[in-house]
KOLRORO-474408 format. One record per residue: x, y, z of N, C-alpha, C, CB in turn. Coordinates in pm, 1 decimal, padded with zeros to 6 digits. Each point is the difference from the previous one (the first is absolute). Glycine has a CB too. Layout:
<nodes>
[node [X Y Z] [X Y Z] [X Y Z] [X Y Z]]
...
</nodes>
This chain:
<nodes>
[node [00081.9 -00125.7 00012.2] [-00077.0 00135.2 -00008.7] [00081.1 00115.3 -00005.9] [-00170.1 -00094.1 00119.8]]
[node [00143.2 00181.1 -00214.1] [00090.8 00135.4 -00006.1] [-00039.1 00097.3 00119.0] [00014.3 -00011.4 -00269.2]]
[node [00088.1 00072.5 00316.7] [-00026.2 00081.4 00110.7] [00022.8 00139.9 -00053.4] [00065.7 -00175.8 00177.3]]
[node [-00174.0 00267.8 -00156.7] [-00001.2 00128.3 -00037.4] [-00004.6 00101.7 00140.6] [-00120.9 -00085.7 -00240.5]]
[node [00237.6 00184.8 00220.2] [-00024.2 00090.8 00096.3] [-00055.0 00142.9 -00050.9] [00178.2 -00130.6 00124.1]]
[node [-00290.7 00157.7 -00031.7] [-00072.2 00116.0 -00039.4] [00044.2 00108.7 00088.5] [-00193.9 -00128.8 -00083.0]]
[node [00275.4 00235.4 00048.4] [00028.1 00117.2 00067.9] [-00114.0 00122.2 -00036.1] [00264.4 -00082.6 -00003.7]]
[node [-00348.7 00090.5 00104.4] [-00113.1 00090.2 -00034.0] [-00061.9 00049.4 00135.6] [-00050.1 -00126.5 -00228.3]]
[node [00036.4 00267.3 00248.5] [-00039.7 00046.5 00137.5] [-00148.2 00015.3 -00012.8] [00221.6 00124.5 00061.1]]
[node [-00307.1 -00139.7 -00146.9] [-00147.0 -00003.2 -00013.9] [-00060.0 -00142.6 00048.9] [00021.4 00171.2 -00204.2]]
[node [-00069.6 -00199.2 00296.7] [-00048.3 -00129.2 00035.9] [-00122.4 -00045.6 -00091.6] [00082.6 00048.2 00241.0]]
[node [-00155.1 00048.3 -00269.9] [-00098.0 -00053.4 -00105.9] [00032.0 -00070.1 -00121.0] [-00099.3 00166.5 00076.3]]
[node [00196.1 -00081.1 -00144.7] [00065.0 -00064.1 -00101.8] [00085.9 -00130.7 00020.6] [-00010.2 00223.8 -00072.1]]
[node [00069.1 -00228.2 00181.5] [00077.2 -00100.3 00046.8] [-00089.3 -00132.0 -00001.1] [00144.8 00170.3 00139.8]]
[node [-00276.6 -00153.0 -00072.5] [-00088.5 -00110.8 00025.3] [-00056.1 -00041.1 -00147.8] [-00065.4 00084.8 00257.0]]
[node [00031.8 00003.7 -00316.7] [-00071.5 -00021.1 -00151.6] [00083.6 -00086.3 -00093.0] [-00104.7 00233.6 00010.8]]
[node [00231.4 -00175.3 -00022.6] [00109.5 -00066.9 -00084.8] [00053.2 -00113.7 00060.4] [00059.9 00202.1 -00089.5]]
[node [-00049.5 -00203.6 00205.3] [00040.8 -00107.8 00103.5] [-00072.2 -00119.0 -00038.1] [00038.7 00156.7 00191.1]]
[node [-00165.4 -00138.9 -00168.8] [-00133.8 -00111.9 -00013.3] [00029.9 -00054.5 -00141.0] [-00209.8 00132.5 00147.6]]
[node [00208.4 -00042.3 -00249.6] [-00010.6 -00048.0 -00146.8] [00126.1 -00079.3 -00013.9] [-00136.5 00203.8 -00102.1]]
[node [00263.0 -00164.8 00149.9] [00127.0 -00087.1 -00023.8] [-00022.0 -00134.1 00070.1] [00160.3 00205.8 -00011.2]]
[node [-00189.9 -00202.1 00135.1] [-00029.8 -00123.1 00069.8] [-00110.0 -00093.8 -00085.2] [00053.3 00134.1 00233.5]]
[node [-00130.0 -00084.3 -00295.1] [-00112.9 -00064.0 -00069.8] [00066.1 -00057.0 -00124.0] [-00189.0 00159.8 00089.3]]
[node [00308.9 -00125.7 -00149.1] [00081.1 -00034.4 -00094.9] [00112.8 -00083.2 00032.0] [-00075.1 00186.3 -00086.5]]
[node [00061.2 -00237.0 00230.2] [00084.5 -00084.7 00050.7] [00150.4 00053.6 00005.6] [-00165.1 -00172.3 -00080.6]]
[node [00155.5 00326.2 00122.0] [00153.4 00035.0 00045.8] [-00013.0 00011.3 00125.1] [00084.6 00117.6 -00179.5]]
[node [00053.6 -00120.9 00256.8] [00004.0 00027.6 00156.3] [00014.3 00144.6 -00007.7] [00113.3 -00220.4 00099.7]]
[node [-00151.5 00273.1 00020.0] [00009.8 00169.4 -00014.2] [00056.3 00046.1 00132.1] [-00215.3 00037.5 -00158.7]]
[node [00324.9 00030.4 00179.4] [00044.2 00071.8 00095.8] [-00019.6 00156.8 -00012.1] [00147.9 -00193.0 00024.4]]
[node [-00191.9 00243.3 00085.5] [-00027.3 00145.9 00002.0] [00075.6 00081.7 00062.4] [-00184.1 -00053.9 -00017.7]]
[node [00233.3 00189.4 -00017.4] [00087.0 00072.8 00075.0] [-00081.4 00131.2 -00015.0] [00238.6 -00132.8 -00035.2]]
[node [-00258.6 00218.7 00164.2] [-00084.9 00126.9 -00010.6] [00092.0 00117.4 -00023.1] [-00180.2 -00091.7 00155.8]]
[node [00329.5 00061.8 -00157.7] [00089.3 00127.1 -00040.1] [00117.0 -00056.5 -00049.3] [-00079.9 00161.0 00169.3]]
[node [00155.8 -00059.2 -00221.6] [00122.0 -00028.4 -00064.9] [00098.6 -00086.7 00067.9] [-00038.6 00203.1 -00096.1]]
[node [00065.1 -00165.3 00223.9] [00125.8 -00065.2 00080.0] [-00047.6 -00137.9 00020.6] [00088.3 00212.6 00132.9]]
[node [-00224.1 -00255.6 -00102.1] [-00012.0 -00119.5 00038.7] [-00010.1 -00094.1 -00126.2] [-00100.4 00088.3 00216.9]]
[node [00044.9 -00017.9 -00329.2] [00023.5 -00068.1 -00131.2] [00126.8 -00048.1 -00044.3] [-00162.9 00126.2 -00050.0]]
[node [00261.4 -00031.8 00077.9] [00131.7 -00029.5 -00055.2] [00044.1 -00109.7 00109.8] [00060.9 00250.6 -00124.0]]
[node [-00075.3 -00229.1 00241.1] [00058.3 -00102.0 00096.2] [-00048.9 -00157.6 -00017.4] [00009.9 00206.4 00164.1]]
[node [-00163.7 -00204.8 -00212.4] [-00047.5 -00150.7 -00034.2] [00066.8 -00036.4 -00113.6] [-00222.3 00015.3 00086.9]]
[node [00250.0 00062.8 -00189.0] [00040.7 -00050.6 -00138.3] [00131.5 -00031.6 00030.6] [-00144.9 00133.2 -00157.0]]
[node [00251.0 -00075.9 00225.0] [00129.6 -00024.6 00004.6] [00038.9 -00110.9 00138.9] [00030.7 00260.8 -00133.1]]
[node [-00135.9 -00287.3 00201.7] [00044.0 -00077.7 00118.8] [-00042.7 -00151.5 -00015.3] [-00021.2 00215.0 00149.1]]
[node [00039.9 -00271.3 -00063.2] [-00047.6 -00145.5 00005.9] [-00102.0 -00008.9 00098.1] [00212.9 -00092.8 -00063.8]]
[node [-00298.2 00202.7 00080.2] [-00121.9 -00011.1 00092.3] [-00079.6 -00099.4 -00043.6] [-00002.9 00220.5 00054.1]]
[node [-00020.6 -00226.7 -00196.6] [-00098.5 -00114.7 -00031.9] [00102.5 -00083.7 -00061.0] [-00239.2 00117.9 -00040.7]]
[node [00197.7 -00244.0 00020.0] [00092.9 -00121.9 -00030.2] [00053.3 00013.6 -00131.0] [-00124.8 -00151.8 00139.5]]
[node [00063.5 00239.2 -00252.5] [00039.2 00029.7 -00092.9] [-00008.0 00140.3 -00054.2] [-00032.0 -00216.0 -00002.5]]
[node [00102.9 00250.2 -00099.6] [-00012.7 00147.0 -00052.6] [-00128.9 00017.3 -00089.4] [00262.6 00023.9 -00001.2]]
[node [-00311.1 00083.0 -00013.9] [-00113.2 00007.7 -00095.9] [00057.7 -00002.2 -00141.7] [-00145.6 00133.6 00165.0]]
[node [00040.1 -00213.7 -00238.3] [00036.7 -00007.9 -00157.4] [-00034.8 00131.8 -00075.7] [-00049.8 -00255.8 00000.7]]
[node [-00022.7 00340.2 00056.9] [-00040.9 00136.8 -00063.6] [-00027.3 00095.7 00132.7] [-00122.5 -00111.6 -00239.6]]
[node [00132.8 00240.9 00204.8] [-00031.5 00104.5 00099.2] [-00094.2 00087.1 -00068.9] [00219.7 -00007.7 00121.1]]
[node [-00325.3 00042.2 -00064.5] [-00098.6 00113.0 -00045.5] [00034.7 00130.7 00085.3] [-00200.3 -00177.1 -00059.2]]
[node [00234.4 00277.7 00002.2] [00064.3 00108.5 00088.8] [-00077.8 00114.7 -00051.2] [00248.1 -00093.9 00037.1]]
[node [-00308.8 00154.8 00073.9] [-00039.6 00137.4 -00011.6] [00103.6 00110.2 00020.2] [-00205.7 -00089.4 00070.6]]
[node [00194.2 00200.4 -00105.1] [00108.7 00107.6 00003.7] [-00015.2 00096.1 00116.4] [00014.1 -00012.9 -00247.7]]
[node [-00139.5 00031.6 00281.8] [-00047.4 00110.7 00101.5] [-00024.0 -00099.0 00132.8] [-00134.1 00192.9 -00189.8]]
[node [00254.5 -00208.9 00290.1] [-00002.7 -00064.6 00088.8] [00055.7 00084.9 00119.8] [00001.9 -00198.3 -00153.9]]
[node [-00067.8 00131.2 00289.0] [00065.8 00056.9 00112.9] [00139.9 -00057.1 00022.1] [-00223.0 00036.7 00098.3]]
[node [00306.6 00038.8 -00026.4] [00128.3 -00054.1 00059.2] [00127.3 00008.7 -00105.9] [-00153.7 -00167.2 00150.0]]
[node [00110.2 00112.4 -00295.9] [00104.7 00002.4 -00089.4] [-00084.8 00004.5 -00126.7] [00189.6 -00126.9 00140.6]]
[node [-00134.1 00221.2 -00238.4] [-00083.4 00001.6 -00118.7] [00037.9 -00108.6 -00114.9] [-00029.8 00250.3 00057.3]]
[node [-00074.0 -00273.0 -00114.8] [00023.5 -00108.9 -00095.5] [00108.3 -00006.7 -00095.8] [-00210.5 -00004.3 00025.6]]
[node [00260.8 00143.6 -00062.3] [00106.9 -00022.5 -00103.1] [00125.7 -00052.7 00101.1] [-00088.1 00207.0 -00198.0]]
[node [00094.4 -00135.9 00312.8] [00118.3 -00071.1 00093.3] [-00014.2 -00160.7 00028.9] [00013.6 00234.7 00125.1]]
[node [-00131.4 -00267.3 -00109.3] [-00027.7 -00156.3 00017.4] [00055.5 -00057.6 -00136.0] [-00231.0 00016.4 00159.6]]
[node [00177.7 00021.3 -00282.3] [00052.1 -00046.4 -00120.9] [00140.8 -00005.6 -00023.2] [-00189.6 00074.4 -00069.3]]
[node [00273.4 00050.2 00096.4] [00130.6 00002.3 -00016.9] [00084.8 -00090.6 00106.4] [-00049.0 00230.2 -00103.4]]
[node [-00009.2 -00271.5 00189.3] [00071.5 -00066.8 00111.1] [-00011.6 -00146.9 -00033.5] [-00049.8 00181.9 00180.5]]
[node [-00079.8 -00220.0 -00225.6] [-00021.2 -00121.4 -00055.5] [00075.1 -00038.7 -00111.2] [-00194.0 00028.7 00081.9]]
[node [00225.6 00072.2 -00184.1] [00078.0 -00045.6 -00106.6] [00153.2 00013.0 00018.6] [-00194.9 00057.6 -00135.8]]
[node [00228.1 00008.6 00237.5] [00156.6 -00011.7 00049.8] [00022.6 -00100.8 00081.6] [00030.4 00216.4 -00007.0]]
[node [-00124.1 -00302.8 00060.5] [00047.1 -00094.0 00089.7] [-00003.4 -00146.2 -00073.2] [-00084.5 00153.5 00205.6]]
[node [00200.7 -00218.5 -00200.5] [-00007.8 -00121.9 -00064.0] [-00082.1 -00120.2 00014.4] [00177.1 00084.6 -00005.7]]
[node [-00244.4 -00071.8 00139.7] [-00088.2 -00090.6 00042.7] [-00155.0 00022.2 -00070.1] [00157.1 -00011.0 00225.6]]
[node [-00170.2 00133.7 -00254.7] [-00149.9 00040.0 -00073.7] [00010.1 00057.8 -00135.7] [-00094.0 00056.6 00220.1]]
[node [00228.9 -00028.2 -00276.0] [-00011.7 00070.9 -00125.1] [-00064.8 -00056.4 -00116.3] [00182.4 00087.8 00077.5]]
[node [-00204.4 -00234.2 -00064.1] [-00042.3 -00080.8 -00116.5] [-00158.5 -00003.6 00017.4] [00230.9 -00152.2 -00019.3]]
[node [-00281.3 00188.5 00130.1] [-00153.3 -00022.5 00030.8] [-00081.5 00114.6 -00083.3] [00048.3 -00100.2 00258.9]]
[node [-00124.0 00058.1 -00351.0] [-00066.7 00104.8 -00083.7] [-00088.7 00093.0 00086.3] [00000.8 -00160.4 -00198.4]]
[node [-00022.0 00280.0 00197.9] [-00071.3 00099.0 00051.3] [-00103.4 00076.2 -00087.2] [00192.0 00006.1 00135.4]]
[node [-00311.1 00014.2 -00081.6] [-00111.1 00039.1 -00090.5] [-00040.6 00111.0 00092.9] [-00080.2 -00230.3 -00131.9]]
[node [00107.8 00381.2 00076.1] [-00034.8 00088.8 00075.7] [-00145.7 00029.5 -00043.9] [00240.4 00078.2 00041.3]]
[node [-00311.5 -00064.9 00065.4] [-00141.6 00016.9 00009.8] [-00041.4 00114.0 00070.7] [-00017.0 -00222.0 -00013.3]]
[node [-00011.8 00353.4 -00044.7] [00000.1 00133.0 00076.1] [-00108.4 00079.7 -00053.7] [00243.9 00001.0 00042.0]]
[node [-00271.7 00114.2 00013.6] [-00086.2 00105.6 -00048.6] [00064.7 00105.3 -00082.7] [-00127.6 -00042.4 00192.6]]
[node [00265.5 00057.0 -00171.0] [00094.0 00064.5 -00063.0] [-00008.7 -00006.0 -00165.8] [00131.4 -00048.1 00219.7]]
[node [-00175.7 00147.7 -00287.2] [-00006.6 -00016.1 -00142.5] [00103.2 00085.5 -00085.5] [-00241.8 -00051.7 00044.5]]
[node [00328.0 00093.1 -00001.2] [00093.6 00091.4 -00064.0] [00106.1 -00075.7 -00084.0] [-00037.4 00162.2 00190.8]]
[node [00068.6 -00119.0 -00299.9] [00096.0 -00064.3 -00089.7] [00134.8 -00019.3 00065.8] [-00118.4 00100.4 -00192.0]]
[node [00159.0 -00012.9 00258.2] [00125.4 00015.7 00088.8] [00012.5 -00118.9 00083.3] [-00017.1 00246.4 00010.0]]
[node [-00118.8 -00287.1 00071.8] [00015.1 -00099.5 00097.5] [00023.4 -00126.2 -00066.7] [-00137.8 00118.7 00155.7]]
[node [00057.2 -00118.5 -00271.8] [-00013.4 -00137.6 -00072.5] [00150.7 -00021.5 -00055.9] [-00275.5 00022.9 -00077.5]]
[node [00335.9 00048.6 00023.4] [00135.8 -00000.5 -00061.2] [00085.8 -00046.7 00109.8] [-00038.1 00189.2 -00167.4]]
[node [00050.1 -00099.4 00285.5] [00074.9 -00015.8 00115.6] [-00013.9 -00154.2 00056.0] [-00034.7 00262.4 00047.9]]
[node [-00093.7 -00316.6 -00038.7] [-00032.9 -00132.3 00053.7] [00081.9 -00099.4 -00107.1] [-00258.7 00073.0 00113.3]]
[node [00222.9 -00058.1 -00222.6] [00052.8 -00100.0 -00105.4] [00157.9 00015.5 00005.4] [-00219.6 00017.9 -00164.8]]
[node [00269.8 00091.5 00159.6] [00149.2 00007.3 -00000.3] [00060.5 -00068.8 00136.6] [-00014.1 00229.0 -00148.2]]
[node [-00048.8 -00212.6 00250.0] [00038.4 -00076.0 00139.1] [-00024.4 -00143.9 -00006.3] [-00060.1 00196.9 00131.6]]
[node [-00018.8 -00234.6 -00239.8] [00002.2 -00170.9 -00039.2] [-00122.6 -00051.6 00039.9] [00241.5 -00045.0 00039.1]]
[node [-00355.8 00126.7 -00016.9] [-00129.0 -00062.6 00001.5] [-00033.4 -00065.0 -00143.5] [-00074.7 00172.8 00185.3]]
[node [00010.5 -00281.1 -00146.1] [-00075.3 -00079.3 -00126.4] [-00096.6 00064.5 -00054.0] [00033.5 -00191.9 00084.3]]
[node [-00123.5 00253.6 -00038.4] [-00118.7 00086.9 -00065.4] [-00037.4 00106.5 00093.2] [-00097.5 -00193.4 -00126.0]]
[node [00030.0 00297.2 00092.9] [-00066.1 00082.0 00067.9] [-00142.5 00034.3 -00027.0] [00208.4 00060.5 00025.2]]
[node [-00298.0 -00085.1 00081.5] [-00126.1 00001.0 -00023.3] [-00072.6 00129.4 00077.7] [00022.1 -00265.8 -00038.2]]
[node [-00100.7 00318.9 -00007.2] [-00086.6 00115.6 00070.9] [-00115.2 -00062.0 00043.1] [00073.8 00186.9 -00135.0]]
[node [-00086.0 -00201.7 00283.3] [-00120.1 -00041.7 00048.3] [-00146.0 00007.7 -00069.2] [00142.1 00054.0 00175.1]]
[node [-00165.2 00076.0 -00202.1] [-00127.0 00038.8 -00047.5] [-00035.3 -00048.0 -00150.5] [00029.6 00197.6 00161.3]]
[node [00096.3 -00246.4 -00230.7] [-00030.3 -00010.4 -00142.3] [-00002.0 -00178.8 -00020.4] [00133.0 00271.5 -00080.9]]
[node [-00119.3 -00331.8 00200.3] [-00003.0 -00144.2 -00026.0] [-00091.4 -00076.8 00085.7] [00222.7 00021.1 -00071.4]]
[node [-00311.0 -00118.9 00041.4] [-00069.8 -00075.4 00076.5] [00083.7 -00109.1 00077.1] [-00183.2 00056.6 -00156.6]]
[node [00122.1 -00133.0 00245.1] [00074.1 -00091.1 00081.2] [00028.0 -00110.5 -00097.7] [-00105.3 00063.0 00229.6]]
[node [00025.8 -00094.6 -00337.0] [00036.0 -00097.6 -00085.7] [00121.1 00026.5 -00093.5] [-00232.4 -00055.4 00020.9]]
[node [00248.2 00177.4 -00070.4] [00106.6 00055.2 -00064.8] [00129.8 -00011.3 00102.7] [-00168.3 00161.6 -00146.3]]
[node [00151.5 -00138.8 00258.2] [00122.2 00006.1 00081.6] [00038.1 -00154.8 00010.0] [-00063.2 00231.1 00142.5]]
[node [-00019.2 -00310.4 -00121.5] [00023.4 -00146.0 00004.4] [00076.3 -00037.6 -00127.9] [-00214.0 -00044.5 00139.7]]
[node [00156.1 00070.4 -00267.1] [00061.6 -00037.3 -00121.5] [00148.9 00052.9 -00007.2] [-00233.4 00000.2 -00109.3]]
[node [00253.5 00117.8 00176.1] [00154.4 00057.3 -00000.1] [00076.6 -00100.0 00088.2] [-00059.7 00266.1 -00020.3]]
[node [00004.6 -00289.1 00122.2] [00074.7 -00092.5 00105.7] [00021.4 -00131.2 -00058.6] [-00102.9 00110.9 00196.1]]
[node [00022.0 -00171.2 -00272.7] [00034.9 -00137.4 -00080.5] [00092.0 00033.6 -00098.4] [-00216.5 -00106.7 00025.4]]
[node [00211.5 00227.0 -00097.1] [00105.8 00011.8 -00101.1] [00128.6 00021.3 00070.5] [-00155.5 00093.1 -00170.3]]
[node [00173.4 -00015.5 00279.9] [00125.9 00001.1 00059.9] [00050.9 -00118.0 00056.8] [-00048.4 00206.3 00033.5]]
[node [-00024.8 -00299.4 -00006.3] [00038.6 -00110.8 00055.4] [00025.4 -00120.3 -00116.4] [-00131.2 00088.1 00221.5]]
[node [00112.9 -00063.2 -00343.9] [-00003.5 -00072.2 -00096.0] [-00097.9 -00115.6 00002.5] [00214.6 00082.4 -00019.6]]
[node [-00327.1 -00052.0 00056.9] [-00104.3 -00077.3 00001.4] [-00122.0 00012.4 -00134.5] [00068.2 00019.7 00270.6]]
[node [-00036.7 00065.7 -00361.9] [-00067.2 00033.0 -00103.7] [00067.7 -00021.1 -00113.4] [-00107.9 00136.6 00120.5]]
</nodes>
């Protein structure tokens, strides 16, 4: 079973997308801020590393760009695909995230849960 780490500070979205992911037979681990998300991704707190990370950019404690940069600099986490899922729509943010190594950049308001699931499967090589 593939493990997805969802770093998102909005509990409603975490629950909705988390339920959809569980329904698709993914295991989900949630983090409500950037620091704990980074800690979960890089540590052996869970028995295995996440297969994919969903990352919001506007987060408490540590901005999503800083989380992404640290994930991609760490040899333990650099190969984990990261999908940025945020409300920031600026071209500058999109370019910055992709330059830092994000697999793709999704604006929350523009994608349904089904479309997000399709991107996750694509990132995991399941489509």
